[in-house]
N, C-alpha and C positions, 0 to 999 in steps of 0.2 A: 455539532454532530452529537447525536444522542446514542448512548450505549444501547445495544440490542437487549431485548427482554429475554431472548433465548440465546445461549452461547453457540457460536459457530465460528469457523476459521475466517480470518480476515487478511486481506493483502492490500497494502497501501502502496501505490506507485505514484510518486510525486516528484516534481521538479524542485531543484534546490534554489531556484530564483523565481518561483511562481508568484506572481503578484496577486492573483485571485485567491489562491489557497496557499498562503505562506507556509514554509516548512515549520515554523514555530507553532502554527495552529494545528497542523497535522500531527506534530510531535505531542502536543497537548491532548489531542483526541486519542492518540495511541496510548498515552500514559493512563487514560481512563479505561482502556479496554482489557488488559490482561486478566483482571479478576472476573470479567464477564464473558470472555471469549475463550474458546479452546486453544486457539493459536493466533498470534498476531505477528505478521511479517511485514517488513517495510523495506522499500527500495527507493532511494533518492537518486534521481538522474540529473545530470547537468543539462537541464532543458529549461531555458528561460520562459518561453511561452506556456500558457496553460493547456494541458491535455494534448501534447504533441510528442510524448515519449516514444510511442511506437514509430512515428514518422522519422524522428531524429536518431533513435537508437533501437532499431528493430531487433537486432540480435540480443542485446542486453534485456530488452523488454520480454521477448519470447523466452529467453533463458529463465528470467525471474518467474514468469508465469508457469513454465514447465516445472521448475523446481518446487514451486509452491503446490501445484497440483499433485506432483509426485509425493509430497510430504503428507498429503491428506490420507486418512484411512477411510476410503470409500467402501461401503458395503455393497 
């Protein structure tokens, strides 16, 4: 995962047992972001399969996205 050339807010939603994108890889990518991004938020969900957070935890997923969107200063 490459750091963006232009800073913008980022939200990482990932599973704590994801075999395709392991949490340690996501954490490593996030550690490279704060100096390049305005805001970096992360939410780790207890979801073993890849990209099924919304299916397994729809309320938590929606809350994380809503809170992240609310935190943005949109003009």
